[in-house]
N, C-alpha and C positions, 0 to 999 in steps of 0.2 A: 512801422508801415502796416497799414490796415488793408486787408484784401477782402473783397466782398464776393461771395460766390453762392450759387444755389445750394440748398441743403442736400446732403447725400445720404444714402443708407449708411448707418453707423453713427450719424451725428445726433440721433435722437436723445441719448442720455446727456450729452454735453448741453444740448438746447434746453432740456428739462432742468438741468442744474442751474443754468444761467437764469431761467425764469423763477425758479425757487428762491435763489439769492436775490434777485432784483424785486420780487414781489412779496417774499416772505411766506409762501404757501404753495398749495397744490392746484388752485383754481386755473391759473393760466396754463399749466401743464396739461390739465385735463381737457381744456379748450383746444389746445394744439393737437392733442391726440384725437379728439373727436373730429376736428377739421380734417386731419390727414385721412381719416377713414371715410369721409363723406364725399358726395358728389361736388361739394363747394371748394375742395382743395385744388390749388393751382401750383404744382410743383416748382415752376419757374418763379413764383412769387413767394417762396419760403427761403429767405436768404440768411446766410450767416456772415458774420465778421470774423475774420481770422487774423491773429496777430502773433508772430513767432510760432506758427503751427498750432496755436491753441484758439479755440472758439471763444470769442469774447462778447458776441452779441448775436441777436436773432430778431428778425422781423417776418411777419407773415401778413399777406394780403389774401383775402378769400372772398368768394362771391356772396353777396347779400342781395335782397330784393328791394325795389323801389316801385311803389304803386301810385299811380296818378288817377284821379277821378276820371272815369270814362275812358281812360287809356289803357294801354297794355302794361304788363308788368315789365320792368327792365331790370337786368342784372347789373349791379354796380359793385364796387369793391369796398371792403372794410379793411382798414389798416389796424390790425389787432391780432395778437399782442405784439409789442416791441419791447425788448429787454436787453440791457447792457449789463455785463458783470459790474457789481458795485465798485470793484477796485479799478475798473477801466472807465468809469463814468468821467464826463467832462474832458474827454481827449479826442472828441469828434467821431466816435464809433457810431453813436446813434444817428447823427447827421448823415454819415456816409451810407448807413443802412436805409434811411428814408429816402435820400436822393437816388440811390441805385434802385431801390424798389419802385419809386414813382417813375423813374425813366423806363425800366423794364415793363411796367404796366402800360405805359404810353406806347411802347413799341409793339406790345401785344394787342393794341387796339381798344384797350379799356378807356372809358370816358370820365367816370366820376369815382372819387374815393371818399369815404366817410371815415372820420376818427372821432372818438370820444377820448379827449386827452387834455393835456396841460396847455391852457390858452397862452401861456408865455413861450411856449416851445414850437408848436406846429405852424403858426402864421408864416414863419421864415421859409416854409416850403410851399407856400401858395394856398394854405388853408385859411378859410374865413368862416364866420359864423353861419351855420347852415340854415337856421330859421330865417335869417335875412335874405336868403336865396330861395325861400319857399319850401324848405324841407321840415319835416316833422318826425317825431319818434314817439312810440307808444308808452315810453316809460320816463320817469323823472330824470332830467339832466339839465344842468345849468346851461343857458344859451352860450356862454363864452366857451364851454368845453365840448359842445356839439358842433363839429366842424366839417366842411366839405371843401374839396379841391377839384377843379376840373383838369383833366389830363389832355384834352384836345381842344383846339380853338372853339370858343363859344359853346362849350360842353354844358355850361351852367345856365345858358339862356333858356328860359321856360322849362327848366329841368326839375323843378321841385316836386314833391309828393311825400308819401309816407314811407319812411325807411323801416324795413323789417329785417332784423337780424335772424340768421338761420339757427336751426336746432342746436348746433354745437355751442352756441353762445348761451343757451338757456339751461346750462347744466346745474347752476347753483340754486 
């Protein structure tokens, strides 16, 4: 049984260890720490998966910016990072985290989520190619890996623009 809950004080080291094991390094751990200390952190959208009292996965959504020509900046969400303990993968933990996070983001009134991720995984949660929806990004990323999802009805209608990740993502 997988329980999804918001990150709590004291979860930091377990979250860091899952990210180290899933990604094989410290980059995501650093990004998470930088987001937590920033104005872009949304505590309700840093979720952990717990199984038998042990944290087995983590997902974080944080604020990034969307710029439109002649229009105001809009704050949208980035889904990153998302990690599941390698021993727990392919058991539904990641899917439970994504679904719970998207639902909580919707409840909080957020409209759009961007992810750079596996094109065979994220479409099942409503993600589609971002460039086809008028979104662009300032660094090289394959079309199929750069994805967007609308959280509210018609959120993606005329919603394109330049996506700009915030400072915590520029640590490497």
